[in-house]
Residue frames as a rotation matrix with the C-alpha (Angstrom) as fourth column:
MET 1
-0.921 -0.351 0.170 107.26
-0.388 0.860 -0.331 98.47
-0.030 -0.370 -0.928 -194.70
THR 2
-0.006 0.960 -0.280 104.49
-0.769 0.175 0.615 95.95
0.639 0.219 0.737 -194.74
PHE 3
-0.538 0.044 0.842 103.09
-0.621 0.654 -0.432 93.36
-0.570 -0.755 -0.325 -192.37
GLY 4
-0.245 0.423 0.873 102.28
0.656 0.735 -0.172 90.74
-0.714 0.531 -0.457 -194.98
ARG 5
-0.274 0.256 0.927 100.15
0.850 -0.387 0.358 92.86
0.451 0.886 -0.112 -197.28
VAL 6
0.691 0.624 -0.365 99.44
0.721 -0.558 0.412 95.37
0.053 -0.548 -0.835 -194.53
PRO 7
0.238 -0.607 0.759 101.08
0.137 -0.752 -0.645 98.80
0.962 0.257 -0.096 -194.65
GLU 8
0.627 -0.147 -0.765 103.20
0.777 0.195 0.599 99.41
0.062 -0.970 0.236 -191.59
ILE 9
0.420 -0.537 0.732 105.06
-0.152 -0.836 -0.527 102.38
0.895 0.110 -0.432 -190.10
ASP 10
-0.377 -0.604 -0.702 107.52
0.667 0.349 -0.658 102.59
0.643 -0.717 0.271 -187.23
VAL 11
0.272 0.549 -0.790 106.69
0.959 -0.218 0.180 104.28
-0.073 -0.807 -0.586 -183.94
ILE 12
-0.566 -0.530 -0.631 108.76
0.469 -0.837 0.282 107.38
-0.678 -0.136 0.723 -184.68
GLU 13
-0.942 0.270 0.199 106.80
0.079 -0.397 0.914 108.03
0.326 0.877 0.353 -187.88
ALA 14
-0.101 0.954 -0.283 103.51
0.787 0.251 0.563 107.21
0.608 -0.165 -0.776 -186.13
HIS 15
0.043 0.051 -0.998 104.27
0.865 -0.502 0.012 109.75
-0.500 -0.863 -0.066 -183.39
ARG 16
-0.880 -0.405 -0.247 105.32
0.218 -0.808 0.547 112.36
-0.422 0.428 0.800 -185.95
ARG 17
-0.718 0.648 0.254 102.04
0.294 -0.048 0.955 111.91
0.631 0.760 -0.156 -187.81
VAL 18
0.154 0.865 -0.477 99.77
0.880 0.100 0.465 112.11
0.450 -0.491 -0.746 -184.76
THR 19
0.073 -0.169 -0.983 101.48
0.726 -0.667 0.169 115.28
-0.684 -0.726 0.074 -183.57
GLU 20
-0.559 -0.211 0.802 101.16
0.777 -0.471 0.418 117.15
0.289 0.856 0.428 -186.89
PRO 21
-0.728 0.213 -0.651 100.11
0.323 -0.732 -0.600 120.70
-0.605 -0.647 0.464 -186.06
ASP 22
-0.919 0.299 -0.255 97.97
-0.389 -0.602 0.697 121.27
0.055 0.740 0.670 -189.16
GLY 23
-0.177 0.926 0.334 94.96
-0.796 0.065 -0.602 119.27
-0.579 -0.373 0.725 -187.94
ALA 24
0.323 0.259 -0.910 95.49
-0.844 0.514 -0.154 116.48
0.428 0.818 0.385 -190.47
ALA 25
-0.609 -0.646 0.461 96.73
-0.791 0.535 -0.295 114.08
-0.056 -0.544 -0.837 -187.82
PRO 26
-0.330 0.472 -0.818 95.57
-0.219 0.804 0.552 110.48
0.918 0.362 -0.162 -188.09
LEU 27
0.569 0.571 0.592 93.57
-0.773 0.127 0.621 108.77
0.280 -0.811 0.514 -185.41
LEU 28
-0.616 -0.761 -0.203 95.76
-0.575 0.610 -0.545 106.52
0.539 -0.219 -0.813 -183.23
VAL 29
0.457 0.885 0.091 93.65
-0.797 0.362 0.484 103.50
0.395 -0.293 0.870 -182.24
ASP 30
-0.681 -0.646 0.344 94.77
-0.730 0.565 -0.383 100.98
0.053 -0.513 -0.857 -179.60
VAL 31
0.108 0.762 -0.638 93.10
-0.651 0.539 0.534 97.59
0.751 0.358 0.555 -180.10
ARG 32
-0.802 -0.407 -0.437 94.23
0.061 0.672 -0.738 96.05
0.594 -0.619 -0.514 -176.82
GLU 33
0.142 0.864 -0.482 91.88
0.693 0.261 0.672 95.32
0.706 -0.430 -0.562 -173.95
PRO 34
0.692 0.229 0.685 91.14
-0.159 -0.877 0.454 97.88
0.704 -0.423 -0.570 -171.20
ASN 35
0.931 -0.361 -0.054 93.34
0.153 0.251 0.956 96.13
-0.331 -0.898 0.289 -168.61
GLU 36
0.125 -0.909 0.399 96.32
0.984 0.166 0.071 96.42
-0.131 0.383 0.914 -171.00
PHE 37
0.263 0.081 0.962 95.48
0.525 -0.848 -0.072 100.01
0.809 0.524 -0.265 -171.90
VAL 38
0.940 0.148 0.308 95.70
-0.153 -0.626 0.765 101.21
0.306 -0.766 -0.566 -168.29
GLN 39
0.630 -0.770 -0.102 99.12
0.643 0.443 0.625 99.61
-0.436 -0.459 0.774 -167.82
ALA 40
-0.421 -0.718 -0.555 100.75
0.122 -0.651 0.749 101.74
-0.899 0.248 0.361 -170.54
ARG 41
0.455 0.614 0.646 99.42
0.786 0.064 -0.614 103.48
-0.418 0.787 -0.453 -173.63
ALA 42
-0.580 -0.565 0.586 100.63
0.788 -0.572 0.229 105.84
0.206 0.595 0.777 -176.31
GLU 43
-0.583 0.336 -0.740 99.62
0.250 -0.793 -0.556 109.34
-0.773 -0.509 0.378 -175.38
GLY 44
-0.472 0.495 -0.729 96.52
-0.752 -0.659 0.040 110.36
-0.460 0.567 0.683 -177.32
ALA 45
-0.950 0.099 -0.297 95.48
-0.101 0.802 0.588 106.83
0.297 0.589 -0.752 -178.30
ALA 46
-0.044 0.983 0.177 91.81
-0.989 -0.068 0.133 105.89
0.143 -0.169 0.975 -178.48
LEU 47
-0.763 -0.155 0.628 90.87
-0.368 0.902 -0.225 102.53
-0.531 -0.403 -0.745 -176.97
PHE 48
0.205 0.772 -0.601 89.01
-0.979 0.171 -0.114 100.26
0.015 0.612 0.791 -179.38
PRO 49
-0.318 -0.452 0.833 89.42
-0.614 0.768 0.183 96.68
-0.723 -0.454 -0.522 -178.06
LEU 50
-0.806 -0.028 -0.591 89.40
-0.512 0.533 0.674 93.80
0.296 0.846 -0.444 -180.51
SER 51
-0.866 0.499 -0.025 86.82
0.439 0.735 -0.517 92.12
-0.239 -0.458 -0.856 -178.26
THR 52
0.067 0.922 -0.381 84.30
0.361 -0.378 -0.852 94.80
-0.930 -0.081 -0.359 -179.33
PHE 53
-0.754 -0.555 -0.351 85.77
-0.083 -0.450 0.889 95.56
-0.651 0.700 0.294 -182.76
MET 54
-0.849 0.424 0.314 83.07
0.473 0.347 0.810 94.02
0.235 0.836 -0.495 -184.94
ALA 55
0.071 0.935 -0.348 80.21
0.993 -0.099 -0.064 95.49
-0.094 -0.341 -0.935 -182.90
ARG 56
0.419 0.039 -0.907 81.75
0.342 -0.932 0.117 98.99
-0.841 -0.359 -0.404 -183.06
ILE 57
-0.384 -0.725 0.571 83.41
0.798 0.050 0.601 99.04
-0.464 0.687 0.559 -186.48
HIS 58
0.285 0.609 0.740 80.85
0.876 -0.479 0.057 101.56
0.389 0.632 -0.670 -187.76
GLU 59
0.858 0.020 -0.514 82.36
0.344 -0.765 0.544 104.11
-0.382 -0.644 -0.663 -185.32
LEU 60
-0.132 -0.991 -0.032 85.67
0.526 -0.097 0.845 104.20
-0.840 0.095 0.534 -187.22
PRO 61
0.454 0.335 -0.826 85.87
-0.363 -0.777 -0.515 107.02
-0.813 0.534 -0.231 -189.75
LYS 62
0.446 -0.285 0.848 86.55
0.785 0.580 -0.218 106.26
-0.430 0.763 0.483 -193.40
ASP 63
0.767 -0.068 0.638 87.52
0.390 -0.741 -0.547 109.88
0.509 0.669 -0.542 -194.12
ARG 64
0.672 -0.601 0.433 90.41
-0.739 -0.580 0.341 110.16
0.046 -0.549 -0.834 -191.67
PRO 65
-0.038 -0.752 -0.658 93.73
-0.422 0.609 -0.672 108.28
0.906 0.252 -0.340 -191.60
ILE 66
0.865 0.298 0.404 93.90
-0.495 0.370 0.786 105.57
0.084 -0.880 0.468 -188.91
GLN 67
-0.266 -0.928 -0.260 96.98
-0.614 0.371 -0.697 104.11
0.743 -0.025 -0.669 -187.25
PHE 68
0.827 0.538 -0.162 96.37
-0.253 0.615 0.747 100.90
0.501 -0.577 0.645 -185.31
ILE 69
-0.346 -0.910 0.230 98.57
-0.671 0.069 -0.738 99.97
0.656 -0.409 -0.634 -182.35
CYS 70
0.818 0.489 -0.302 98.57
-0.105 0.644 0.758 97.07
0.565 -0.588 0.578 -179.89
GLN 71
0.832 -0.541 0.125 101.23
-0.074 0.116 0.991 95.54
-0.550 -0.833 0.056 -177.64
THR 72
-0.150 -0.959 0.239 103.66
0.109 0.225 0.968 94.34
-0.983 0.171 0.071 -180.33
GLY 73
-0.516 -0.026 -0.856 101.92
-0.729 -0.512 0.455 94.89
-0.450 0.859 0.245 -183.69
SER 74
-0.987 0.114 0.114 100.22
0.153 0.890 0.429 91.56
-0.053 0.440 -0.896 -184.33
ARG 75
-0.236 0.967 -0.092 96.63
0.806 0.142 -0.574 92.32
-0.542 -0.210 -0.814 -183.28
SER 76
0.128 0.247 -0.961 96.81
-0.173 -0.948 -0.267 95.78
-0.977 0.200 -0.078 -184.79
GLY 77
-0.825 -0.438 -0.358 98.07
-0.448 0.120 0.886 94.22
-0.345 0.891 -0.295 -188.02
ASN 78
-0.743 0.623 0.245 94.97
0.659 0.744 0.110 92.05
-0.114 0.243 -0.963 -188.12
ALA 79
0.136 0.804 -0.579 92.71
0.546 -0.548 -0.633 95.06
-0.826 -0.230 -0.514 -187.49
THR 80
-0.286 -0.347 -0.893 94.51
-0.499 -0.742 0.448 96.99
-0.818 0.574 0.040 -190.25
ALA 81
-0.993 -0.118 0.027 94.07
-0.047 0.585 0.809 94.14
-0.111 0.802 -0.587 -192.71
TYR 82
-0.394 0.916 0.077 90.38
0.832 0.390 -0.395 93.82
-0.392 -0.092 -0.915 -191.86
LEU 83
0.224 0.502 -0.835 89.63
0.122 -0.865 -0.487 97.49
-0.967 0.007 -0.255 -192.47
LEU 84
-0.514 -0.502 -0.696 91.62
-0.605 -0.364 0.709 97.56
-0.609 0.785 -0.117 -195.71
ASN 85
-0.976 0.182 0.120 89.63
0.217 0.783 0.582 94.55
0.012 0.594 -0.804 -196.93
ASN 86
-0.202 0.970 -0.136 86.35
0.968 0.176 -0.180 96.25
-0.151 -0.168 -0.974 -196.00
GLY 87
0.526 0.576 0.625 86.39
0.778 -0.623 -0.080 99.67
0.344 0.528 -0.776 -197.58
TRP 88
0.814 -0.349 -0.464 88.84
0.029 -0.774 0.632 101.75
-0.580 -0.528 -0.620 -195.57
THR 89
0.827 -0.484 0.285 91.77
0.371 0.091 -0.924 103.07
0.421 0.870 0.255 -197.58
ASP 90
0.138 -0.791 0.596 94.07
-0.347 -0.602 -0.719 105.07
0.928 -0.108 -0.357 -195.27
VAL 91
0.905 0.167 0.391 94.95
-0.425 0.347 0.836 102.62
0.004 -0.923 0.385 -192.50
VAL 92
0.091 -0.926 -0.367 98.38
-0.421 0.298 -0.856 101.51
0.902 0.232 -0.363 -191.24
ASN 93
0.821 0.015 -0.571 99.78
0.438 0.626 0.645 99.24
0.368 -0.779 0.507 -188.56
VAL 94
0.577 -0.667 0.470 102.25
-0.768 -0.639 0.037 100.66
0.276 -0.383 -0.882 -186.03
ALA 95
0.367 -0.532 -0.763 105.18
0.025 0.826 -0.564 98.22
0.930 0.188 0.316 -186.07
GLY 96
-0.609 -0.718 -0.338 106.32
0.276 0.208 -0.938 97.00
0.744 -0.665 0.071 -182.68
GLY 97
0.303 0.930 -0.207 103.28
0.561 0.001 0.828 98.43
0.770 -0.366 -0.522 -180.93
THR 98
0.899 0.161 0.407 103.29
-0.209 -0.659 0.722 99.90
0.385 -0.734 -0.559 -177.46
VAL 99
0.684 -0.725 -0.081 106.45
0.573 0.465 0.674 98.00
-0.452 -0.507 0.734 -176.57
ALA 100
-0.119 -0.744 0.657 108.39
0.971 -0.225 -0.079 99.78
0.207 0.629 0.750 -179.34
TRP 101
0.456 0.373 0.808 106.67
0.244 -0.926 0.289 103.10
0.856 0.065 -0.513 -178.54
THR 102
0.998 -0.058 0.007 107.82
-0.018 -0.189 0.982 102.87
-0.056 -0.980 -0.190 -174.91
ARG 103
0.394 -0.910 0.125 111.34
0.787 0.405 0.466 101.73
-0.475 -0.086 0.876 -175.82
ALA 104
-0.033 -0.372 0.928 111.66
0.839 -0.514 -0.176 104.68
0.543 0.773 0.329 -178.20
GLY 105
-0.715 -0.255 -0.651 110.96
0.649 -0.589 -0.482 107.04
-0.260 -0.767 0.587 -175.30
LEU 106
-0.650 0.570 0.503 107.80
0.101 -0.592 0.800 108.42
0.754 0.570 0.327 -176.87
PRO 107
-0.663 0.386 0.642 105.10
-0.734 -0.507 -0.453 109.89
0.150 -0.771 0.619 -174.61
ILE 108
-0.498 0.537 -0.681 103.04
0.329 0.843 0.425 107.32
0.802 -0.012 -0.597 -172.73
ARG 109
-0.107 0.520 0.848 100.40
-0.890 -0.430 0.151 107.39
0.443 -0.738 0.509 -170.03
GLN 110
-0.698 -0.102 -0.709 99.94
0.161 0.942 -0.293 104.84
0.698 -0.319 -0.641 -167.29
GLY 111
-0.909 0.374 -0.183 97.23
0.205 0.020 -0.979 104.08
-0.362 -0.927 -0.095 -164.79
PRO 112
-0.047 0.993 0.106 93.54
0.767 0.103 -0.634 104.90
-0.640 0.052 -0.766 -164.84
THR 113
-0.456 -0.059 0.888 92.34
0.796 -0.472 0.377 107.06
0.397 0.879 0.263 -167.70
ASP 114
-0.886 0.201 -0.418 91.32
0.024 -0.880 -0.474 110.66
-0.463 -0.430 0.775 -167.24
THR 115
0.107 0.994 -0.012 87.78
0.195 -0.033 -0.980 111.70
-0.975 0.103 -0.197 -168.13
GLY 116
0.796 0.334 -0.504 87.36
-0.406 -0.322 -0.855 111.35
-0.448 0.886 -0.120 -171.89
GLU 117
-0.214 -0.949 -0.230 90.80
-0.906 0.105 0.410 109.78
-0.365 0.296 -0.883 -172.39
GLY 118
-0.827 -0.225 0.516 90.79
-0.071 0.951 0.301 106.82
-0.558 0.212 -0.802 -174.74
LEU 119
0.199 0.964 0.178 87.51
0.283 0.118 -0.952 107.75
-0.938 0.240 -0.250 -176.42
LEU 120
-0.347 -0.195 0.917 87.18
0.937 -0.029 0.349 108.10
-0.041 0.980 0.192 -180.17
PRO 121
-0.883 0.044 -0.467 86.77
0.002 -0.995 -0.099 111.74
-0.469 -0.088 0.879 -181.13
ALA 122
0.054 0.997 0.053 83.25
0.288 0.036 -0.957 112.78
-0.956 0.067 -0.286 -182.09
């Protein structure tokens, strides 16, 4: 599926990919703001708010697959398109976002983050 020209996957496929046991799992990146992230988030997602996206873009790896997620898929679609237009090659949008993730019964976390939760891996 595509979001315009942006590659898109559903939440079931996104979850399957991030839970791959062989260590090749993509990075799941939530582009919502911190107040949204604490309300409900896909388990294992890294917080990378759009409000700081341009200042932090250098932190995103080009050698690892990235799956962007937001509330419904619109903001993450924009982030996906931006990276694909700027040198990243393995980036997809998670269709339906956190709303679809939650509705599908996939693992979520709510409330304040634990130490280290939501950080990009080193």
